[in-house]
C-alpha positions as CSV (number, residue, x, y, z in Angstrom):
1,X,36.6,-8.3,-7.1
2,X,37.8,-9.3,-10.5
3,X,38.0,-12.2,-12.9
4,X,36.0,-12.7,-16.1
5,X,32.3,-12.9,-15.2
6,X,30.1,-15.7,-16.6
7,X,27.1,-14.5,-18.5
8,X,24.3,-16.9,-19.2
9,X,20.9,-16.9,-20.9
10,X,18.1,-18.7,-19.1
11,X,14.6,-19.0,-20.5
12,X,11.5,-18.4,-18.3
13,X,8.5,-16.1,-18.1
14,X,7.8,-12.4,-18.9
15,X,7.8,-8.8,-17.3
16,X,6.5,-5.3,-17.9
17,X,8.1,-2.2,-19.5
18,X,9.0,1.0,-17.9
19,X,8.5,4.7,-18.9
20,X,10.4,7.9,-18.5
21,X,11.9,11.0,-20.2
22,X,15.6,10.7,-20.2
23,X,18.0,8.7,-22.3
24,X,21.7,8.1,-22.3
25,X,23.7,7.9,-25.5
26,X,25.9,4.8,-25.8
27,X,29.1,6.0,-27.5
28,X,30.6,4.1,-30.5
29,X,32.8,1.3,-29.2
30,X,36.5,1.6,-30.0
31,X,39.2,-0.9,-29.6
32,X,38.0,-4.5,-29.0
33,X,34.8,-5.8,-30.8
34,X,33.0,-6.3,-27.6
35,X,33.7,-4.3,-24.4
36,X,32.6,-5.7,-21.1
37,X,32.0,-3.6,-18.0
38,X,34.6,-5.6,-16.0
39,X,37.3,-5.1,-18.5
40,X,36.5,-1.4,-18.4
41,X,36.6,-1.1,-14.7
42,X,39.8,-3.3,-14.3
43,X,41.7,-2.2,-17.3
44,X,44.3,-0.3,-15.2
45,X,44.9,-3.4,-13.1
46,X,45.7,-6.0,-15.8
47,X,49.3,-4.7,-16.4
48,X,50.1,-5.5,-12.8
49,X,48.6,-9.0,-12.6
50,X,50.5,-12.2,-13.3
51,X,49.1,-15.0,-15.4
52,X,48.9,-17.4,-12.5
53,X,47.3,-14.9,-10.1
54,X,43.7,-16.0,-9.2
55,X,40.9,-13.7,-8.1
56,X,39.5,-14.1,-4.6
57,X,35.8,-13.6,-5.4
58,X,33.8,-14.6,-8.4
59,X,31.6,-11.8,-9.8
60,X,28.9,-12.9,-12.4
61,X,26.2,-11.1,-14.4
62,X,23.5,-13.2,-15.8
63,X,20.6,-12.0,-18.1
64,X,17.5,-14.1,-18.4
65,X,13.8,-13.7,-19.3
66,X,11.9,-12.2,-16.4
67,X,10.4,-14.7,-14.2
68,X,9.4,-15.4,-10.6
69,X,11.7,-17.4,-8.4
70,X,12.1,-17.8,-4.6
71,X,15.5,-16.2,-4.8
72,X,14.3,-13.1,-6.6
73,X,11.3,-12.7,-4.4
74,X,13.5,-13.0,-1.2
75,X,15.8,-10.2,-2.5
76,X,12.7,-8.0,-3.5
77,X,11.0,-8.5,-0.1
78,X,14.2,-7.6,1.8
79,X,14.8,-4.6,-0.4
80,X,11.2,-3.2,0.0
81,X,11.3,-3.7,3.9
82,X,14.8,-2.4,4.5
83,X,15.0,0.4,1.9
84,X,11.3,1.5,1.4
85,X,9.9,0.3,4.8
86,X,7.1,-1.5,2.8
87,X,6.0,-4.8,4.5
88,X,3.2,-5.5,2.2
89,X,4.9,-7.8,-0.3
90,X,3.7,-11.0,-1.8
91,X,4.7,-13.3,-4.8
92,X,1.5,-12.2,-6.6
93,X,2.5,-8.5,-6.3
94,X,6.1,-9.2,-7.3
95,X,4.8,-11.1,-10.4
96,X,2.4,-8.3,-11.3
97,X,4.9,-5.5,-10.8
98,X,8.2,-7.1,-12.2
99,X,7.3,-10.1,-14.2
100,X,4.0,-9.6,-16.2
101,X,4.6,-7.7,-19.3
102,X,2.7,-6.6,-22.5
103,X,5.9,-7.0,-24.5
104,X,6.3,-9.9,-26.9
105,X,9.6,-11.8,-27.5
106,X,10.6,-11.2,-31.1
107,X,14.0,-12.0,-32.8
108,X,16.6,-9.3,-32.9
109,X,17.9,-9.0,-36.5
110,X,21.6,-8.8,-35.8
111,X,23.8,-8.1,-38.9
112,X,26.4,-10.5,-37.5
113,X,26.3,-13.5,-35.3
114,X,26.1,-12.1,-31.7
115,X,28.0,-13.5,-28.7
116,X,26.2,-16.2,-26.7
117,X,25.7,-13.9,-23.7
118,X,23.7,-11.3,-25.6
119,X,19.9,-11.5,-25.8
120,X,18.6,-12.7,-29.1
121,X,15.0,-11.4,-28.7
122,X,13.4,-8.1,-27.9
123,X,11.4,-8.3,-24.6
124,X,11.7,-8.0,-20.9
125,X,14.6,-9.4,-19.0
126,X,16.1,-9.7,-15.5
127,X,19.7,-8.9,-15.1
128,X,21.2,-10.7,-12.1
129,X,24.3,-9.7,-10.2
130,X,26.0,-12.5,-8.3
131,X,29.0,-12.6,-5.9
132,X,30.3,-16.3,-5.3
133,X,27.0,-17.5,-6.5
134,X,24.9,-15.3,-4.2
135,X,22.3,-12.9,-5.7
136,X,23.1,-9.5,-4.4
137,X,21.3,-7.3,-7.0
138,X,18.9,-7.4,-9.8
139,X,17.8,-5.0,-12.5
140,X,14.7,-5.2,-14.6
141,X,15.2,-4.1,-18.2
142,X,13.4,-4.0,-21.4
143,X,15.2,-4.7,-24.7
144,X,13.5,-2.5,-27.2
145,X,14.2,-2.0,-31.0
146,X,16.2,1.3,-30.4
147,X,17.3,1.2,-26.8
148,X,17.8,-0.6,-23.5
149,X,15.1,0.6,-21.1
150,X,15.8,0.6,-17.3
151,X,12.8,-0.3,-15.5
152,X,13.7,-1.2,-11.9
153,X,16.6,-2.1,-9.8
154,X,17.0,-3.6,-6.2
155,X,19.9,-4.8,-4.2
156,X,21.0,-6.3,-1.0
157,X,21.5,-3.6,1.6
158,X,24.8,-5.1,2.8
159,X,26.3,-4.1,-0.6
160,X,25.0,-0.6,-0.5
161,X,28.5,1.0,0.0
162,X,29.5,-0.4,-3.4
163,X,27.1,2.0,-5.3
164,X,25.2,-0.9,-6.8
165,X,22.9,1.4,-8.7
166,X,25.8,3.1,-10.6
167,X,27.3,-0.3,-11.2
168,X,23.9,-1.3,-12.8
169,X,23.7,1.8,-14.9
170,X,27.2,1.2,-16.2
171,X,26.4,-2.4,-17.0
172,X,23.3,-1.4,-19.0
173,X,25.4,1.2,-20.9
174,X,27.8,-1.6,-21.7
175,X,25.0,-3.9,-22.8
176,X,23.7,-1.3,-25.2
177,X,27.3,-0.8,-26.6
178,X,27.7,-4.6,-27.1
179,X,24.4,-5.0,-28.8
180,X,25.2,-2.1,-31.2
181,X,28.7,-3.6,-31.9
182,X,27.1,-6.9,-32.7
183,X,24.9,-5.2,-35.3
184,X,21.6,-4.6,-33.6
185,X,19.9,-2.0,-35.7
186,X,19.3,1.4,-34.0
187,X,20.6,0.1,-30.7
188,X,22.5,3.2,-29.4
189,X,20.6,4.4,-26.3
190,X,20.1,3.6,-22.6
191,X,16.7,4.9,-21.6
192,X,16.7,5.7,-17.9
193,X,13.2,6.9,-17.2
194,X,12.0,10.2,-15.7
195,X,14.4,12.8,-14.5
196,X,13.2,15.0,-11.6
197,X,15.5,17.9,-11.2
198,X,14.1,18.9,-7.6
199,X,14.4,15.4,-6.3
200,X,17.9,14.4,-5.0
201,X,17.2,10.7,-5.5
202,X,16.4,11.3,-9.3
203,X,19.1,13.7,-10.2
204,X,21.9,11.1,-10.2
205,X,20.7,10.3,-13.7
206,X,22.4,13.5,-14.9
207,X,25.7,12.3,-13.8
208,X,26.2,10.3,-17.0
209,X,27.3,11.9,-20.1
210,X,26.2,12.5,-22.7
211,X,22.6,12.6,-21.5
212,X,19.4,14.0,-23.2
213,X,16.1,15.3,-21.8
214,X,12.8,15.2,-23.8
215,X,10.9,18.5,-24.3
216,X,7.5,18.2,-22.6
217,X,5.7,19.8,-25.6
218,X,7.5,18.7,-28.7
219,X,9.1,15.5,-27.4
220,X,12.4,16.5,-29.0
221,X,15.6,15.6,-27.2
222,X,18.0,18.3,-25.9
223,X,21.4,18.0,-24.2
224,X,21.1,17.8,-20.4
225,X,23.8,20.5,-19.9
226,X,21.8,22.9,-22.0
227,X,18.6,22.2,-20.0
228,X,20.1,22.6,-16.4
229,X,19.8,26.5,-16.4
230,X,16.2,26.3,-17.4
231,X,15.4,23.7,-14.7
232,X,17.1,25.8,-12.0
233,X,15.0,28.8,-12.7
234,X,11.6,27.3,-13.6
235,X,9.1,25.0,-12.0
236,X,7.9,24.1,-15.5
237,X,10.5,24.2,-18.1
238,X,9.9,24.1,-21.9
239,X,13.2,23.8,-23.9
240,X,11.6,24.3,-27.4
241,X,9.7,27.4,-26.4
242,X,11.1,29.2,-23.2
243,X,8.3,31.5,-23.2
244,X,6.0,28.7,-22.1
245,X,8.1,28.1,-19.0
246,X,6.7,29.0,-15.6
247,X,9.2,30.7,-13.1
248,X,9.6,29.6,-9.6
249,X,8.4,32.8,-8.1
250,X,5.3,33.1,-10.3
251,X,1.8,32.6,-8.9
252,X,0.5,29.2,-9.3
253,X,-2.9,29.6,-11.0
254,X,-3.3,26.0,-11.7
255,X,-6.0,24.4,-9.7
256,X,-5.4,20.9,-8.5
257,X,-8.3,18.5,-7.9
258,X,-7.7,16.8,-4.5
259,X,-10.4,14.5,-3.0
260,X,-13.2,16.3,-4.7
261,X,-11.9,19.9,-3.8
262,X,-9.3,22.2,-5.2
263,X,-6.3,23.7,-3.4
264,X,-7.9,27.1,-3.4
265,X,-10.6,25.8,-1.1
266,X,-8.0,25.3,1.6
267,X,-5.8,28.4,0.8
268,X,-6.5,30.0,4.1
269,X,-6.9,26.9,6.3
270,X,-4.4,26.3,9.0
271,X,-4.5,23.6,11.7
272,X,-3.4,23.7,15.3
273,X,-0.7,21.4,16.6
274,X,1.4,21.2,19.7
275,X,5.1,20.8,19.0
276,X,7.8,18.9,20.9
277,X,8.4,21.7,23.2
278,X,4.9,22.0,24.3
279,X,4.1,25.2,22.3
280,X,0.8,25.5,20.4
281,X,1.5,26.4,16.8
282,X,-0.4,26.6,13.6
283,X,0.7,25.2,10.1
284,X,-0.8,24.9,6.7
285,X,-2.3,21.6,5.6
286,X,-0.3,19.4,3.2
287,X,-2.7,18.5,0.5
288,X,-0.5,17.0,-2.1
289,X,0.9,14.5,0.3
290,X,-2.5,13.6,1.5
291,X,-3.8,13.2,-2.0
292,X,-0.9,10.9,-2.8
293,X,-1.5,8.8,0.2
294,X,-5.2,8.7,-0.5
295,X,-4.5,7.4,-4.0
296,X,-2.2,4.7,-2.6
297,X,-5.0,3.7,-0.1
298,X,-7.7,3.5,-2.7
299,X,-5.5,1.4,-5.0
300,X,-4.7,-1.0,-2.1
301,X,-8.3,-1.3,-1.4
302,X,-9.1,-2.1,-5.0
303,X,-6.7,-5.0,-4.9
304,X,-8.2,-6.6,-1.7
305,X,-11.2,-8.2,-3.3
306,X,-9.0,-9.5,-6.3
307,X,-6.4,-10.9,-4.0
308,X,-9.0,-12.5,-1.7
309,X,-10.7,-14.2,-4.7
310,X,-7.4,-15.5,-6.0
311,X,-6.4,-16.7,-2.5
312,X,-9.7,-18.6,-2.1
313,X,-9.3,-20.2,-5.5
314,X,-5.7,-21.2,-4.6
315,X,-6.9,-22.8,-1.3
316,X,-9.6,-24.6,-3.2
317,X,-7.1,-25.9,-5.7
318,X,-4.8,-26.9,-2.8
319,X,-7.6,-29.0,-1.2
320,X,-8.4,-30.5,-4.6
321,X,-4.9,-31.6,-5.0
322,X,-5.0,-33.3,-1.5
323,X,-8.3,-35.2,-2.4
324,X,-7.4,-35.9,-5.9
325,X,-10.6,-34.4,-7.4
326,X,-10.4,-31.1,-9.4
327,X,-13.6,-29.1,-9.6
328,X,-14.9,-28.2,-13.0
329,X,-14.7,-24.5,-12.4
330,X,-10.9,-24.7,-11.8
331,X,-9.9,-26.8,-14.7
332,X,-9.0,-23.8,-16.9
333,X,-7.2,-21.7,-14.3
334,X,-5.6,-24.6,-12.4
335,X,-2.2,-24.4,-14.3
336,X,-1.9,-20.7,-13.8
337,X,-2.8,-20.9,-10.1
338,X,-0.6,-23.8,-9.5
339,X,2.6,-21.9,-10.6
340,X,2.6,-19.6,-7.6
341,X,1.1,-22.1,-5.1
342,X,4.5,-23.1,-3.8
343,X,5.5,-19.5,-3.1
344,X,2.3,-18.7,-1.1
345,X,3.1,-21.2,1.7
346,X,5.0,-18.5,3.6
347,X,2.0,-16.1,3.3
348,X,-0.8,-16.6,5.8
349,X,-3.4,-14.9,3.5
350,X,-3.8,-11.9,1.1
351,X,-3.6,-8.3,2.5
352,X,-6.8,-7.1,4.2
353,X,-8.1,-3.9,5.6
354,X,-6.1,-4.6,8.8
355,X,-2.8,-4.4,6.8
356,X,-3.8,-1.1,5.2
357,X,-5.9,0.7,7.8
358,X,-4.9,-0.7,11.2
359,X,-1.2,-1.6,10.6
360,X,-0.3,0.1,13.9
361,X,-2.9,-1.6,15.9
362,X,-1.3,-3.2,19.0
363,X,1.9,-1.2,18.4
364,X,0.6,2.3,19.3
365,X,-2.4,3.1,21.4
366,X,-5.4,4.7,19.5
367,X,-5.9,8.5,19.9
368,X,-9.6,9.3,19.8
369,X,-11.4,12.7,19.6
370,X,-15.1,12.8,20.5
371,X,-17.5,15.6,19.6
372,X,-21.2,16.2,18.8
373,X,-23.3,17.8,16.3
374,X,-23.8,21.6,16.3
375,X,-25.9,23.2,19.2
376,X,-26.1,19.9,21.2
377,X,-28.7,19.6,24.0
378,X,-27.6,19.0,27.6
379,X,-28.4,15.3,27.3
380,X,-26.2,14.8,24.2
381,X,-23.4,16.7,25.9
382,X,-23.8,14.4,29.0
383,X,-23.8,11.4,26.8
384,X,-20.6,12.6,25.0
385,X,-18.9,13.1,28.4
386,X,-19.8,9.6,29.5
387,X,-18.6,8.1,26.2
388,X,-15.3,9.8,26.7
389,X,-14.9,7.6,29.8
390,X,-15.7,4.5,27.8
391,X,-12.8,5.0,25.3
392,X,-9.3,5.2,26.9
393,X,-7.1,7.9,25.4
394,X,-9.8,9.9,24.2
395,X,-10.5,13.6,24.3
396,X,-13.9,15.4,24.1
397,X,-14.0,18.7,22.3
398,X,-16.9,21.2,21.9
399,X,-18.1,21.4,18.4
400,X,-18.6,25.2,18.3
401,X,-18.6,26.6,14.7
402,X,-16.2,24.1,13.4
403,X,-17.0,22.5,10.0
404,X,-16.4,18.9,9.3
405,X,-13.3,19.7,7.0
406,X,-11.6,21.7,9.7
407,X,-12.2,18.9,12.3
408,X,-10.7,16.4,9.8
409,X,-7.6,18.4,9.0
410,X,-7.0,19.0,12.8
411,X,-7.2,15.3,13.5
412,X,-4.7,14.5,10.8
413,X,-2.3,17.2,11.8
414,X,-2.3,15.9,15.4
415,X,-2.0,12.1,14.6
416,X,-5.6,11.3,15.8
417,X,-6.5,7.7,14.8
418,X,-10.3,8.1,15.2
419,X,-12.9,10.8,15.3
420,X,-16.4,10.0,16.8
421,X,-19.3,12.2,16.3
422,X,-22.7,11.8,18.0
423,X,-26.0,13.2,16.7
424,X,-29.4,13.6,18.3
425,X,-33.1,14.0,17.5
426,X,-35.1,16.2,19.8
427,X,-32.7,15.7,22.7
428,X,-32.2,11.9,22.3
429,X,-28.9,10.5,21.0
430,X,-29.8,8.7,17.8
431,X,-26.5,8.3,15.7
432,X,-22.8,7.7,16.0
433,X,-20.2,8.2,13.3
434,X,-16.8,6.4,13.6
435,X,-14.2,7.8,11.2
436,X,-10.7,6.3,11.1
437,X,-7.7,8.4,10.0
438,X,-5.9,9.1,7.9
439,X,-7.8,7.4,5.1
440,X,-10.9,5.8,6.5
441,X,-13.1,3.8,6.8
442,X,-16.1,5.7,8.2
443,X,-18.9,3.6,9.7
444,X,-22.4,5.2,10.5
445,X,-24.5,3.7,13.3
446,X,-28.0,4.4,14.5
447,X,-28.5,4.4,18.3
448,X,-31.5,3.2,20.2
449,X,-32.6,2.7,23.8
450,X,-29.8,5.1,25.1
451,X,-29.6,5.0,28.9
452,X,-27.0,7.2,30.6
453,X,-24.8,6.1,33.4
454,X,-26.7,8.0,35.9
455,X,-30.0,6.3,34.8
456,X,-28.4,2.9,36.0
457,X,-29.0,2.7,39.6
458,X,-26.3,0.2,40.5
459,X,-23.3,2.4,39.8
460,X,-24.6,6.0,39.4
461,X,-22.8,7.5,42.4
462,X,-19.3,5.8,41.8
463,X,-16.3,6.9,39.8
464,X,-15.6,5.2,36.5
465,X,-12.6,3.0,36.1
466,X,-10.1,4.0,33.5
467,X,-8.3,0.7,33.1
468,X,-7.9,-0.6,29.5
469,X,-11.0,-2.9,29.1
470,X,-11.2,-6.5,28.0
471,X,-13.6,-6.8,25.0
472,X,-16.3,-9.4,24.3
473,X,-17.7,-9.6,20.8
474,X,-20.7,-12.0,20.3
475,X,-22.0,-13.3,16.9
476,X,-19.9,-11.2,14.5
477,X,-19.3,-14.2,12.1
478,X,-19.9,-12.8,8.6
479,X,-17.2,-10.9,6.6
480,X,-19.3,-7.7,7.1
481,X,-19.5,-8.5,10.8
482,X,-15.8,-9.0,11.1
483,X,-15.3,-5.6,9.4
484,X,-17.5,-3.9,12.0
485,X,-16.0,-5.7,14.8
486,X,-12.5,-4.6,13.7
487,X,-13.6,-0.9,13.5
488,X,-15.0,-1.2,17.1
489,X,-12.2,-3.3,18.4
490,X,-9.4,-1.0,17.4
491,X,-10.9,1.9,19.3
492,X,-9.5,0.4,22.4
493,X,-5.9,-0.2,23.5
494,X,-4.5,-3.6,24.5
495,X,-5.6,-4.3,28.0
496,X,-3.5,-5.9,30.8
497,X,-4.5,-9.4,32.0
498,X,-5.5,-8.2,35.5
499,X,-7.9,-5.6,34.1
500,X,-11.3,-5.6,36.0
501,X,-13.2,-3.8,33.2
502,X,-15.2,-5.4,30.5
503,X,-16.8,-4.0,27.3
504,X,-19.5,-6.2,25.6
505,X,-20.7,-5.9,22.1
506,X,-23.4,-8.6,21.4
507,X,-25.0,-8.8,18.1
508,X,-28.5,-10.1,17.6
509,X,-30.5,-9.5,14.5
510,X,-27.9,-6.9,13.4
511,X,-28.6,-4.9,16.6
512,X,-25.4,-4.5,18.6
513,X,-26.0,-4.3,22.3
514,X,-23.3,-2.3,24.2
515,X,-22.8,-3.0,27.9
516,X,-20.1,-1.7,30.2
517,X,-19.3,-3.8,33.5
518,X,-16.6,-4.1,36.1
519,X,-16.2,-7.3,38.1
520,X,-14.5,-8.4,41.3
521,X,-13.3,-12.0,42.0
522,X,-14.6,-13.3,45.4
523,X,-13.7,-16.6,47.0
524,X,-15.8,-18.9,44.8
525,X,-17.7,-16.4,42.6
526,X,-17.4,-13.4,40.4
527,X,-19.4,-10.2,41.3
528,X,-20.5,-8.2,38.3
529,X,-21.7,-4.6,38.2
530,X,-23.0,-2.7,35.3
531,X,-21.4,0.8,34.9
532,X,-23.1,2.2,31.9
533,X,-24.0,3.9,29.6
534,X,-26.0,1.2,27.7
535,X,-27.5,1.3,24.2
536,X,-28.2,-0.6,21.0
537,X,-26.6,0.4,17.7
538,X,-27.0,-0.7,14.2
539,X,-24.6,-0.1,11.3
540,X,-26.2,1.3,8.1
541,X,-23.4,2.5,5.9
542,X,-19.6,2.1,5.5
543,X,-17.6,4.4,3.4
544,X,-13.9,4.0,2.1
545,X,-12.9,7.4,3.2
546,X,-12.9,9.8,6.1
547,X,-15.9,11.8,7.3
548,X,-15.4,14.9,5.1
549,X,-14.9,12.9,1.9
550,X,-18.5,12.8,0.7
551,X,-17.3,11.5,-2.7
552,X,-15.7,8.3,-1.1
553,X,-16.9,5.0,-2.4
554,X,-19.7,3.2,-0.4
555,X,-18.3,-0.1,0.7
556,X,-21.6,-1.3,2.1
557,X,-25.2,0.2,2.6
558,X,-28.0,-1.3,4.5
559,X,-30.9,-2.2,2.3
560,X,-34.2,-2.0,4.0
561,X,-36.7,-2.1,1.2
562,X,-36.2,-5.7,-0.1
563,X,-38.5,-8.8,0.4
564,X,-35.8,-10.7,2.3
565,X,-34.6,-7.8,4.4
566,X,-36.2,-9.1,7.6
567,X,-34.7,-12.6,7.0
568,X,-31.2,-11.6,6.0
569,X,-28.5,-11.1,8.6
570,X,-25.7,-8.8,7.7
571,X,-23.3,-9.2,10.7
572,X,-23.7,-12.9,11.3
573,X,-24.1,-15.9,9.2
574,X,-27.8,-16.5,8.8
575,X,-29.6,-19.7,8.2
576,X,-31.4,-18.0,5.3
577,X,-28.1,-17.4,3.5
578,X,-27.2,-21.1,3.5
579,X,-28.3,-23.3,0.6
580,X,-31.4,-25.4,1.3
581,X,-30.9,-29.1,1.8
582,X,-31.0,-31.2,-1.3
583,X,-34.4,-33.0,-1.8
584,X,-34.4,-36.8,-1.7
585,X,-35.6,-38.6,-4.7
586,X,-38.8,-40.6,-4.7
587,X,-36.8,-43.8,-5.1
588,X,-34.7,-43.0,-2.1
589,X,-37.8,-42.1,0.0
590,X,-39.3,-45.3,-0.7
């Protein structure tokens, strides 16, 4: 592809800055006053081209203020899904990540009149790469007083073989050169962000020369070629004072806080796992990866309420536009909400706990482990055995001397989706804990009126069907009710249409009655038989973490000691939570 590219400046919104610890020096420009990347790439070809020869394709590079457009979001969504396997993308997330910026647009004091294609203000920009008018790549850059800072880059996967990342880096070097030649004061550096020597995906930054790394203690810059030997030998390298470096074979005395515990707490812990050949092996737990995934989960949960609130306000604004009446509380934020309203049409709603916690529901069947508290009675053991028959694809294990942390790590290592623990009081089952892996939630239930299968006379001498059951949920209408319903629903796999097994969860005054039936279709009627067990359960706490994470945030706790506790319904929409009807005036009544 050749031909002189068209560069344009289009004015729109804003975007955020990036950070890192590597920079690339832009060498002094020799020869022409302004050197473009395309001239540099095709300089060897110009001698063989005739004046009337035309290029087959048109390659353009545009630089504009950062903004949200449908074209950019489409490229971003495809890049995240195809390259990073991330399907949780929304226009709001794109705007927050790659558009919103604390940088202010201020004039650049060029010493000469710059060409039209160069930016005239410091700030955040999007650099667009087009082939025949189609957007094939986009880089997010910040124009700062002394450097061009590379923030983010995305591209169409169809163009991956053309090394679009290197093309973008060369273009940004060229941009810094052109701005320096035009008289931008101090503009001589391309800042490429963090350099991670042990990561192959980040070491490409060292392929550009001359490059410099910042010392982690003095923040002075050192040539990369002089830093490589220290990076090869040490896991922590200090260039200004080599005695502060930590060799690779040294003992790691640094304690890392992970989920309320340190690495030393799990130094001797190993988990049991069956490999692909069927052999049982042990392996150490992977705390750093779990900590990183845990932080990502907590961050995603923190955004749910904010995105839900924004979504509801946008829906309210949409209804107001249809009726022609704008509510008073939306007057100040209507303009800001209306900007992204057109891009939200393709999105059914904001991300929820189903996107983050049950993304594989319906794709892969749940794998459940059932156990009890320590030293269980015979009745609790019998109840656990019967509950194993209730949940398909479940396995019951004896508790023994295992502590909760060991159970949780074993579940993670073996890809268990849920852990269910039953407790008792004086031989009577009184509590059930459902913990979803790998990151939560954990729901605590109390159990009442527990009747075992053998206590139900209609079906006590028959075997239990292991078909995937149909589920019936009654009166789970509040947001908390939907939350509890989803936790229970995703304990079961997707049933077949001809299944003759039914599980019922019926809510009445926040007590969930569980019943287990099988049915047979006769000529003109349906015969129903209860299988058991049966019990009532009531949720009293939900935590945003797994069972061993005692420091996890409480998402909801049952409040008994309030004046309206008896009137309030948590799992269903209660008539006491609705506003009272407006009173009629005396003039209307008369």
